[in-house]
N, CA, C and O atoms as a Tinker XYZ file with bonds, in Angstrom:
   404  protein
     1  N      5.594000  -28.174000  -33.361000    73     2
     2  CA     5.488000  -27.822000  -34.786000    64     1     3
     3  C      5.196000  -26.368000  -34.894000    63     2     4     5
     4  O      4.428000  -25.849000  -34.083000    81     3
     5  N      5.734000  -25.703000  -35.803000    73     3     6
     6  CA     5.611000  -24.241000  -35.989000    64     5     7
     7  C      4.740000  -23.956000  -37.138000    63     6     8     9
     8  O      4.843000  -24.614000  -38.172000    81     7
     9  N      3.863000  -22.976000  -36.999000    73     7    10
    10  CA     2.916000  -22.622000  -38.156000    64     9    11
    11  C      3.326000  -21.292000  -38.687000    63    10    12    13
    12  O      3.620000  -20.339000  -37.966000    81    11
    13  N      3.329000  -21.280000  -39.991000    73    11    14
    14  CA     3.585000  -20.043000  -40.798000    64    13    15
    15  C      2.430000  -19.535000  -41.331000    63    14    16    17
    16  O      1.359000  -19.879000  -40.831000    81    15
    17  N      2.459000  -18.717000  -42.333000    73    15    18
    18  CA     1.250000  -18.114000  -42.930000    64    17    19
    19  C      0.589000  -19.156000  -43.956000    63    18    20    21
    20  O      1.040000  -20.281000  -44.172000    81    19
    21  N     -0.474000  -18.641000  -44.514000    73    19    22
    22  CA    -1.096000  -19.393000  -45.552000    64    21    23
    23  C     -0.823000  -18.725000  -46.930000    63    22    24    25
    24  O     -0.622000  -17.516000  -47.045000    81    23
    25  N     -0.830000  -19.549000  -47.903000    73    23    26
    26  CA    -0.686000  -19.047000  -49.346000    64    25    27
    27  C     -1.746000  -19.603000  -50.122000    63    26    28    29
    28  O     -2.331000  -20.616000  -49.739000    81    27
    29  N     -2.065000  -18.966000  -51.279000    73    27    30
    30  CA    -3.101000  -19.360000  -52.236000    64    29    31
    31  C     -2.567000  -20.023000  -53.455000    63    30    32    33
    32  O     -1.610000  -19.515000  -54.040000    81    31
    33  N     -3.127000  -21.145000  -53.888000    73    31    34
    34  CA    -2.753000  -21.813000  -55.060000    64    33    35
    35  C     -3.158000  -20.927000  -56.272000    63    34    36    37
    36  O     -4.314000  -20.509000  -56.330000    81    35
    37  N     -2.310000  -20.641000  -57.185000    73    35    38
    38  CA    -2.625000  -19.795000  -58.330000    64    37    39
    39  C     -3.147000  -20.580000  -59.466000    63    38    40    41
    40  O     -3.196000  -21.808000  -59.396000    81    39
    41  N     -3.555000  -19.906000  -60.548000    73    39    42
    42  CA    -4.167000  -20.611000  -61.708000    64    41    43
    43  C     -3.230000  -21.515000  -62.413000    63    42    44    45
    44  O     -3.714000  -22.348000  -63.179000    81    43
    45  N     -1.969000  -21.453000  -62.252000    73    43    46
    46  CA    -0.949000  -22.392000  -62.822000    64    45    47
    47  C     -0.592000  -23.508000  -61.901000    63    46    48    49
    48  O      0.348000  -24.258000  -62.165000    81    47
    49  N     -1.339000  -23.641000  -60.797000    73    47    50
    50  CA    -1.094000  -24.682000  -59.750000    64    49    51
    51  C      0.239000  -24.461000  -59.072000    63    50    52    53
    52  O      0.940000  -25.424000  -58.764000    81    51
    53  N      0.600000  -23.223000  -58.835000    73    51    54
    54  CA     1.885000  -22.954000  -58.154000    64    53    55
    55  C      1.456000  -22.428000  -56.796000    63    54    56    57
    56  O      0.340000  -21.945000  -56.609000    81    55
    57  N      2.423000  -22.546000  -55.818000    73    55    58
    58  CA     2.185000  -21.992000  -54.515000    64    57    59
    59  C      3.597000  -21.459000  -54.056000    63    58    60    61
    60  O      4.637000  -22.090000  -54.243000    81    59
    61  N      3.528000  -20.299000  -53.470000    73    59    62
    62  CA     4.746000  -19.680000  -53.028000    64    61    63
    63  C      5.110000  -20.213000  -51.622000    63    62    64    65
    64  O      4.320000  -20.117000  -50.683000    81    63
    65  N      6.314000  -20.768000  -51.510000    73    63    66
    66  CA     6.831000  -21.219000  -50.246000    64    65    67
    67  C      7.103000  -19.984000  -49.364000    63    66    68    69
    68  O      7.696000  -19.041000  -49.888000    81    67
    69  N      6.746000  -19.905000  -48.149000    73    67    70
    70  CA     7.045000  -18.788000  -47.264000    64    69    71
    71  C      8.568000  -18.482000  -47.088000    63    70    72    73
    72  O      9.337000  -19.407000  -46.822000    81    71
    73  N      8.974000  -17.322000  -47.217000    73    71    74
    74  CA    10.429000  -16.992000  -47.105000    64    73    75
    75  C     11.058000  -17.531000  -45.897000    63    74    76    77
    76  O     12.178000  -18.025000  -46.024000    81    75
    77  N     10.510000  -17.510000  -44.764000    73    75    78
    78  CA    11.070000  -18.134000  -43.523000    64    77    79
    79  C     11.414000  -19.602000  -43.702000    63    78    80    81
    80  O     12.458000  -20.101000  -43.283000    81    79
    81  N     10.441000  -20.273000  -44.370000    73    79    82
    82  CA    10.700000  -21.687000  -44.594000    64    81    83
    83  C     11.788000  -21.965000  -45.604000    63    82    84    85
    84  O     12.590000  -22.888000  -45.458000    81    83
    85  N     11.790000  -21.109000  -46.671000    73    83    86
    86  CA    12.901000  -21.227000  -47.760000    64    85    87
    87  C     14.182000  -21.041000  -47.012000    63    86    88    89
    88  O     15.099000  -21.831000  -47.240000    81    87
    89  N     14.341000  -20.072000  -46.139000    73    87    90
    90  CA    15.583000  -19.753000  -45.519000    64    89    91
    91  C     16.001000  -20.888000  -44.533000    63    90    92    93
    92  O     17.161000  -21.301000  -44.517000    81    91
    93  N     15.039000  -21.382000  -43.715000    73    91    94
    94  CA    15.243000  -22.449000  -42.748000    64    93    95
    95  C     15.829000  -23.725000  -43.381000    63    94    96    97
    96  O     16.744000  -24.368000  -42.865000    81    95
    97  N     15.217000  -24.042000  -44.558000    73    95    98
    98  CA    15.527000  -25.267000  -45.235000    64    97    99
    99  C     16.577000  -25.092000  -46.340000    63    98   100   101
   100  O     16.951000  -26.039000  -47.032000    81    99
   101  N     17.052000  -23.789000  -46.477000    73    99   102
   102  CA    17.967000  -23.483000  -47.535000    64   101   103
   103  C     17.468000  -23.887000  -48.904000    63   102   104   105
   104  O     18.155000  -24.588000  -49.648000    81   103
   105  N     16.243000  -23.430000  -49.239000    73   103   106
   106  CA    15.594000  -23.843000  -50.492000    64   105   107
   107  C     15.850000  -22.718000  -51.549000    63   106   108   109
   108  O     15.003000  -21.861000  -51.804000    81   107
   109  N     17.006000  -22.780000  -52.110000    73   107   110
   110  CA    17.450000  -22.006000  -53.209000    64   109   111
   111  C     16.762000  -22.426000  -54.468000    63   110   112   113
   112  O     16.227000  -23.534000  -54.501000    81   111
   113  N     16.730000  -21.595000  -55.558000    73   111   114
   114  CA    16.183000  -22.044000  -56.878000    64   113   115
   115  C     16.914000  -23.295000  -57.337000    63   114   116   117
   116  O     18.134000  -23.377000  -57.200000    81   115
   117  N     16.209000  -24.250000  -57.867000    73   115   118
   118  CA    16.733000  -25.487000  -58.352000    64   117   119
   119  C     16.766000  -26.670000  -57.350000    63   118   120   121
   120  O     16.965000  -27.819000  -57.744000    81   119
   121  N     16.565000  -26.361000  -56.038000    73   119   122
   122  CA    16.587000  -27.380000  -55.058000    64   121   123
   123  C     15.350000  -28.342000  -55.329000    63   122   124   125
   124  O     14.267000  -27.839000  -55.629000    81   123
   125  N     15.482000  -29.573000  -55.237000    73   123   126
   126  CA    14.461000  -30.597000  -55.468000    64   125   127
   127  C     13.902000  -30.981000  -54.083000    63   126   128   129
   128  O     14.627000  -31.187000  -53.110000    81   127
   129  N     12.544000  -31.061000  -54.070000    73   127   130
   130  CA    11.854000  -31.539000  -52.924000    64   129   131
   131  C     10.960000  -32.761000  -53.244000    63   130   132   133
   132  O     10.262000  -32.842000  -54.255000    81   131
   133  N     11.052000  -33.684000  -52.300000    73   131   134
   134  CA    10.158000  -34.904000  -52.397000    64   133   135
   135  C      8.736000  -34.498000  -51.726000    63   134   136   137
   136  O      8.674000  -33.874000  -50.667000    81   135
   137  N      7.695000  -34.888000  -52.401000    73   135   138
   138  CA     6.291000  -34.625000  -51.873000    64   137   139
   139  C      5.605000  -35.916000  -51.696000    63   138   140   141
   140  O      5.488000  -36.712000  -52.628000    81   139
   141  N      5.143000  -36.135000  -50.495000    73   139   142
   142  CA     4.296000  -37.275000  -50.276000    64   141   143
   143  C      2.994000  -36.838000  -49.699000    63   142   144   145
   144  O      2.906000  -35.730000  -49.168000    81   143
   145  N      1.988000  -37.641000  -49.773000    73   143   146
   146  CA     0.698000  -37.362000  -49.225000    64   145   147
   147  C      0.291000  -38.361000  -48.321000    63   146   148   149
   148  O      0.408000  -39.562000  -48.564000    81   147
   149  N     -0.212000  -37.871000  -47.225000    73   147   150
   150  CA    -0.800000  -38.715000  -46.081000    64   149   151
   151  C     -2.167000  -38.202000  -45.736000    63   150   152   153
   152  O     -2.294000  -37.216000  -45.011000    81   151
   153  N     -3.206000  -38.855000  -46.244000    73   151   154
   154  CA    -4.547000  -38.441000  -46.029000    64   153   155
   155  C     -4.815000  -36.998000  -46.641000    63   154   156   157
   156  O     -4.945000  -36.826000  -47.853000    81   155
   157  N     -4.883000  -36.013000  -45.740000    73   155   158
   158  CA    -5.278000  -34.611000  -46.212000    64   157   159
   159  C     -3.983000  -33.718000  -46.164000    63   158   160   161
   160  O     -4.088000  -32.519000  -46.423000    81   159
   161  N     -2.790000  -34.255000  -45.848000    73   159   162
   162  CA    -1.566000  -33.435000  -45.689000    64   161   163
   163  C     -0.609000  -33.774000  -46.706000    63   162   164   165
   164  O     -0.418000  -34.946000  -47.030000    81   163
   165  N      0.020000  -32.780000  -47.243000    73   163   166
   166  CA     1.144000  -32.915000  -48.190000    64   165   167
   167  C      2.500000  -32.675000  -47.346000    63   166   168   169
   168  O      2.586000  -31.713000  -46.584000    81   167
   169  N      3.507000  -33.555000  -47.511000    73   167   170
   170  CA     4.711000  -33.442000  -46.742000    64   169   171
   171  C      5.821000  -33.246000  -47.797000    63   170   172   173
   172  O      5.988000  -34.027000  -48.734000    81   171
   173  N      6.540000  -32.184000  -47.581000    73   171   174
   174  CA     7.674000  -31.844000  -48.357000    64   173   175
   175  C      8.975000  -32.054000  -47.577000    63   174   176   177
   176  O      9.049000  -31.709000  -46.398000    81   175
   177  N      9.978000  -32.606000  -48.213000    73   175   178
   178  CA    11.307000  -32.602000  -47.644000    64   177   179
   179  C     12.299000  -32.535000  -48.698000    63   178   180   181
   180  O     12.079000  -32.918000  -49.847000    81   179
   181  N     13.453000  -32.017000  -48.272000    73   179   182
   182  CA    14.615000  -31.713000  -49.232000    64   181   183
   183  C     15.141000  -33.032000  -49.815000    63   182   184   185
   184  O     15.221000  -34.054000  -49.135000    81   183
   185  N     15.489000  -32.962000  -51.079000    73   183   186
   186  CA    16.081000  -34.098000  -51.721000    64   185   187
   187  C     15.081000  -35.225000  -52.067000    63   186   188   189
   188  O     13.886000  -35.106000  -51.797000    81   187
   189  N     15.574000  -36.285000  -52.650000    73   187   190
   190  CA    14.732000  -37.347000  -53.042000    64   189   191
   191  C     14.991000  -38.582000  -52.171000    63   190   192   193
   192  O     16.100000  -39.113000  -52.115000    81   191
   193  N     14.028000  -38.973000  -51.562000    73   191   194
   194  CA    14.116000  -40.209000  -50.613000    64   193   195
   195  C     13.509000  -41.402000  -51.406000    63   194   196   197
   196  O     12.291000  -41.492000  -51.555000    81   195
   197  N     14.323000  -42.258000  -51.879000    73   195   198
   198  CA    13.916000  -43.475000  -52.619000    64   197   199
   199  C     13.208000  -44.443000  -51.763000    63   198   200   201
   200  O     12.466000  -45.268000  -52.295000    81   199
   201  N     13.385000  -44.415000  -50.364000    73   199   202
   202  CA    12.736000  -45.319000  -49.445000    64   201   203
   203  C     11.264000  -45.014000  -49.178000    63   202   204   205
   204  O     10.495000  -45.895000  -48.793000    81   203
   205  N     10.890000  -43.772000  -49.383000    73   203   206
   206  CA     9.554000  -43.322000  -49.170000    64   205   207
   207  C      8.700000  -43.457000  -50.289000    63   206   208   209
   208  O      9.187000  -43.488000  -51.419000    81   207
   209  N      7.278000  -43.556000  -50.072000    73   207   210
   210  CA     6.385000  -43.646000  -51.202000    64   209   211
   211  C      6.158000  -42.245000  -51.810000    63   210   212   213
   212  O      5.172000  -41.582000  -51.485000    81   211
   213  N      7.056000  -41.805000  -52.677000    73   211   214
   214  CA     6.980000  -40.455000  -53.132000    64   213   215
   215  C      5.900000  -40.248000  -54.153000    63   214   216   217
   216  O      5.761000  -40.963000  -55.145000    81   215
   217  N      5.168000  -39.255000  -53.854000    73   215   218
   218  CA     4.072000  -38.869000  -54.744000    64   217   219
   219  C      4.630000  -38.111000  -55.941000    63   218   220   221
   220  O      4.196000  -38.322000  -57.073000    81   219
   221  N      5.566000  -37.254000  -55.697000    73   219   222
   222  CA     6.167000  -36.447000  -56.836000    64   221   223
   223  C      7.437000  -35.823000  -56.382000    63   222   224   225
   224  O      7.755000  -35.820000  -55.192000    81   223
   225  N      8.152000  -35.303000  -57.300000    73   223   226
   226  CA     9.360000  -34.518000  -57.002000    64   225   227
   227  C      9.144000  -33.201000  -57.711000    63   226   228   229
   228  O      8.727000  -33.179000  -58.869000    81   227
   229  N      9.431000  -32.067000  -57.008000    73   227   230
   230  CA     9.325000  -30.799000  -57.583000    64   229   231
   231  C     10.558000  -29.996000  -57.324000    63   230   232   233
   232  O     11.383000  -30.334000  -56.475000    81   231
   233  N     10.673000  -28.900000  -58.086000    73   231   234
   234  CA    11.906000  -28.007000  -57.952000    64   233   235
   235  C     11.365000  -26.659000  -57.559000    63   234   236   237
   236  O     10.290000  -26.225000  -57.974000    81   235
   237  N     12.196000  -26.000000  -56.709000    73   235   238
   238  CA    11.974000  -24.596000  -56.223000    64   237   239
   239  C     12.345000  -23.645000  -57.408000    63   238   240   241
   240  O     13.446000  -23.710000  -57.956000    81   239
   241  N     11.421000  -22.803000  -57.757000    73   239   242
   242  CA    11.679000  -21.805000  -58.825000    64   241   243
   243  C     12.420000  -20.582000  -58.336000    63   242   244   245
   244  O     12.616000  -20.348000  -57.143000    81   243
   245  N     12.827000  -19.804000  -59.358000    73   243   246
   246  CA    13.489000  -18.545000  -58.963000    64   245   247
   247  C     12.675000  -17.608000  -58.118000    63   246   248   249
   248  O     13.230000  -16.761000  -57.418000    81   247
   249  N     11.344000  -17.744000  -58.171000    73   247   250
   250  CA    10.401000  -16.944000  -57.416000    64   249   251
   251  C     10.013000  -17.548000  -56.111000    63   250   252   253
   252  O      9.186000  -16.994000  -55.387000    81   251
   253  N     10.626000  -18.742000  -55.774000    73   251   254
   254  CA    10.306000  -19.371000  -54.484000    64   253   255
   255  C      8.993000  -20.121000  -54.529000    63   254   256   257
   256  O      8.360000  -20.333000  -53.495000    81   255
   257  N      8.568000  -20.537000  -55.753000    73   255   258
   258  CA     7.350000  -21.248000  -55.885000    64   257   259
   259  C      7.659000  -22.746000  -56.190000    63   258   260   261
   260  O      8.771000  -23.097000  -56.585000    81   259
   261  N      6.639000  -23.603000  -55.993000    73   259   262
   262  CA     6.713000  -24.979000  -56.390000    64   261   263
   263  C      5.375000  -25.223000  -57.181000    63   262   264   265
   264  O      4.329000  -24.662000  -56.856000    81   263
   265  N      5.469000  -26.056000  -58.193000    73   263   266
   266  CA     4.217000  -26.342000  -58.893000    64   265   267
   267  C      3.677000  -27.642000  -58.257000    63   266   268   269
   268  O      4.435000  -28.582000  -58.018000    81   267
   269  N      2.394000  -27.679000  -57.995000    73   267   270
   270  CA     1.770000  -28.805000  -57.387000    64   269   271
   271  C      1.364000  -29.811000  -58.451000    63   270   272   273
   272  O      0.494000  -29.519000  -59.272000    81   271
   273  N      1.965000  -30.965000  -58.455000    73   271   274
   274  CA     1.726000  -32.006000  -59.505000    64   273   275
   275  C      0.331000  -32.424000  -59.510000    63   274   276   277
   276  O     -0.278000  -32.452000  -58.441000    81   275
   277  N     -0.274000  -32.771000  -60.666000    73   275   278
   278  CA    -1.665000  -33.128000  -60.770000    64   277   279
   279  C     -2.018000  -34.370000  -59.904000    63   278   280   281
   280  O     -3.106000  -34.407000  -59.328000    81   279
   281  N     -1.139000  -35.372000  -59.800000    73   279   282
   282  CA    -1.444000  -36.546000  -59.001000    64   281   283
   283  C     -1.698000  -36.131000  -57.473000    63   282   284   285
   284  O     -2.579000  -36.638000  -56.779000    81   283
   285  N     -0.866000  -35.206000  -57.073000    73   283   286
   286  CA    -0.988000  -34.768000  -55.685000    64   285   287
   287  C     -2.282000  -33.973000  -55.504000    63   286   288   289
   288  O     -2.997000  -34.212000  -54.530000    81   287
   289  N     -2.590000  -33.106000  -56.334000    73   287   290
   290  CA    -3.814000  -32.294000  -56.310000    64   289   291
   291  C     -4.962000  -33.214000  -56.294000    63   290   292   293
   292  O     -5.865000  -32.994000  -55.487000    81   291
   293  N     -5.033000  -34.254000  -57.117000    73   291   294
   294  CA    -6.217000  -35.187000  -57.103000    64   293   295
   295  C     -6.359000  -35.970000  -55.869000    63   294   296   297
   296  O     -7.470000  -36.227000  -55.405000    81   295
   297  N     -5.196000  -36.378000  -55.293000    73   295   298
   298  CA    -5.232000  -37.140000  -54.055000    64   297   299
   299  C     -5.738000  -36.258000  -52.913000    63   298   300   301
   300  O     -6.469000  -36.737000  -52.047000    81   299
   301  N     -5.371000  -35.014000  -52.899000    73   299   302
   302  CA    -5.724000  -34.080000  -51.813000    64   301   303
   303  C     -7.014000  -33.301000  -52.096000    63   302   304   305
   304  O     -7.567000  -32.672000  -51.194000    81   303
   305  N     -7.485000  -33.341000  -53.322000    73   303   306
   306  CA    -8.692000  -32.613000  -53.796000    64   305   307
   307  C     -8.535000  -31.187000  -53.605000    63   306   308   309
   308  O     -9.514000  -30.501000  -53.314000    81   307
   309  N     -7.244000  -30.626000  -53.763000    73   307   310
   310  CA    -7.018000  -29.125000  -53.712000    64   309   311
   311  C     -7.450000  -28.626000  -55.013000    63   310   312   313
   312  O     -7.477000  -29.333000  -56.020000    81   311
   313  N     -7.838000  -27.205000  -54.970000    73   311   314
   314  CA    -8.351000  -26.553000  -56.115000    64   313   315
   315  C     -7.597000  -25.157000  -56.255000    63   314   316   317
   316  O     -7.018000  -24.647000  -55.296000    81   315
   317  N     -7.642000  -24.622000  -57.418000    73   315   318
   318  CA    -7.125000  -23.244000  -57.656000    64   317   319
   319  C     -7.843000  -22.325000  -56.649000    63   318   320   321
   320  O     -9.044000  -22.439000  -56.404000    81   319
   321  N     -7.065000  -21.440000  -56.100000    73   319   322
   322  CA    -7.448000  -20.394000  -55.054000    64   321   323
   323  C     -7.737000  -20.999000  -53.678000    63   322   324   325
   324  O     -8.196000  -20.279000  -52.791000    81   323
   325  N     -7.489000  -22.285000  -53.469000    73   323   326
   326  CA    -7.537000  -22.835000  -52.120000    64   325   327
   327  C     -6.388000  -22.161000  -51.356000    63   326   328   329
   328  O     -5.327000  -21.865000  -51.906000    81   327
   329  N     -6.659000  -21.929000  -50.039000    73   327   330
   330  CA    -5.598000  -21.419000  -49.135000    64   329   331
   331  C     -4.980000  -22.603000  -48.427000    63   330   332   333
   332  O     -5.672000  -23.444000  -47.853000    81   331
   333  N     -3.606000  -22.651000  -48.484000    73   331   334
   334  CA    -2.884000  -23.665000  -47.956000    64   333   335
   335  C     -2.089000  -23.169000  -46.726000    63   334   336   337
   336  O     -1.387000  -22.167000  -46.861000    81   335
   337  N     -2.152000  -23.804000  -45.538000    73   335   338
   338  CA    -1.380000  -23.524000  -44.416000    64   337   339
   339  C     -0.116000  -24.293000  -44.412000    63   338   340   341
   340  O     -0.077000  -25.464000  -44.788000    81   339
   341  N      0.935000  -23.632000  -43.982000    73   339   342
   342  CA     2.279000  -24.252000  -43.841000    64   341   343
   343  C      2.611000  -24.521000  -42.429000    63   342   344   345
   344  O      2.314000  -23.667000  -41.594000    81   343
   345  N      3.208000  -25.642000  -42.061000    73   343   346
   346  CA     3.717000  -26.028000  -40.775000    64   345   347
   347  C      5.057000  -26.617000  -40.996000    63   346   348   349
   348  O      5.333000  -27.064000  -42.109000    81   347
   349  N      5.940000  -26.655000  -39.993000    73   347   350
   350  CA     7.231000  -27.356000  -40.202000    64   349   351
   351  C      7.769000  -27.861000  -38.838000    63   350   352   353
   352  O      7.448000  -27.369000  -37.756000    81   351
   353  N      8.582000  -28.847000  -39.002000    73   351   354
   354  CA     9.391000  -29.378000  -37.916000    64   353   355
   355  C     10.866000  -29.100000  -38.368000    63   354   356   357
   356  O     11.099000  -28.406000  -39.358000    81   355
   357  N     11.799000  -29.637000  -37.649000    73   355   358
   358  CA    13.194000  -29.446000  -38.024000    64   357   359
   359  C     13.550000  -30.184000  -39.367000    63   358   360   361
   360  O     14.596000  -29.910000  -39.956000    81   359
   361  N     12.690000  -31.099000  -39.829000    73   359   362
   362  CA    13.018000  -31.986000  -40.939000    64   361   363
   363  C     12.123000  -31.927000  -42.092000    63   362   364   365
   364  O     12.552000  -32.232000  -43.204000    81   363
   365  N     10.873000  -31.545000  -41.908000    73   363   366
   366  CA     9.911000  -31.633000  -42.972000    64   365   367
   367  C      8.902000  -30.389000  -42.944000    63   366   368   369
   368  O      8.678000  -29.751000  -41.915000    81   367
   369  N      8.357000  -30.133000  -44.105000    73   367   370
   370  CA     7.299000  -29.060000  -44.231000    64   369   371
   371  C      6.023000  -29.732000  -44.439000    63   370   372   373
   372  O      5.927000  -30.616000  -45.291000    81   371
   373  N      4.982000  -29.354000  -43.678000    73   371   374
   374  CA     3.636000  -29.924000  -43.889000    64   373   375
   375  C      2.755000  -28.779000  -44.525000    63   374   376   377
   376  O      2.848000  -27.612000  -44.144000    81   375
   377  N      1.900000  -29.191000  -45.514000    73   375   378
   378  CA     0.962000  -28.274000  -46.121000    64   377   379
   379  C     -0.411000  -28.975000  -46.036000    63   378   380   381
   380  O     -0.537000  -30.173000  -46.290000    81   379
   381  N     -1.417000  -28.191000  -45.673000    73   379   382
   382  CA    -2.854000  -28.653000  -45.592000    64   381   383
   383  C     -3.717000  -27.517000  -45.883000    63   382   384   385
   384  O     -3.312000  -26.359000  -45.780000    81   383
   385  N     -5.003000  -27.850000  -46.275000    73   383   386
   386  CA    -5.933000  -26.785000  -46.470000    64   385   387
   387  C     -6.026000  -25.933000  -45.224000    63   386   388   389
   388  O     -6.035000  -26.481000  -44.122000    81   387
   389  N     -6.094000  -24.627000  -45.343000    73   387   390
   390  CA    -6.235000  -23.807000  -44.235000    64   389   391
   391  C     -7.653000  -23.826000  -43.652000    63   390   392   393
   392  O     -8.619000  -23.807000  -44.414000    81   391
   393  N     -7.799000  -23.862000  -42.361000    73   391   394
   394  CA    -9.168000  -23.711000  -41.823000    64   393   395
   395  C     -9.640000  -22.309000  -41.936000    63   394   396   397
   396  O     -8.840000  -21.391000  -42.118000    81   395
   397  N    -10.925000  -22.120000  -41.833000    73   395   398
   398  CA   -11.467000  -20.711000  -42.009000    64   397   399
   399  C    -10.849000  -19.861000  -40.995000    63   398   400   401
   400  O    -10.815000  -20.178000  -39.806000    81   399
   401  N    -10.338000  -18.733000  -41.489000    73   399   402
   402  CA    -9.601000  -17.799000  -40.649000    64   401   403
   403  C    -10.423000  -16.545000  -40.394000    63   402   404
   404  O     -9.965000  -15.636000  -39.702000    81   403
């Protein structure tokens, strides 16, 4: 699993997806991502998987951001200004609270 940088959740509950991840997964504006939560980790994958217990579906904005849905934030207990670390495999993107750096 590869680790990228961390990003901060802004006041509008958006987070910028790192450009390397956007390129690797071809996440152009308008692409829909399924978001699931497993304990303390959010998992993003391209498209909508109706077989998975989807927490939410979001869309990549023109600025490369996604808005974090309220139900996901509540389940993860994430807050505005939290730093989120990104990891990925060949198929999915993982997000979790960044450890103290």
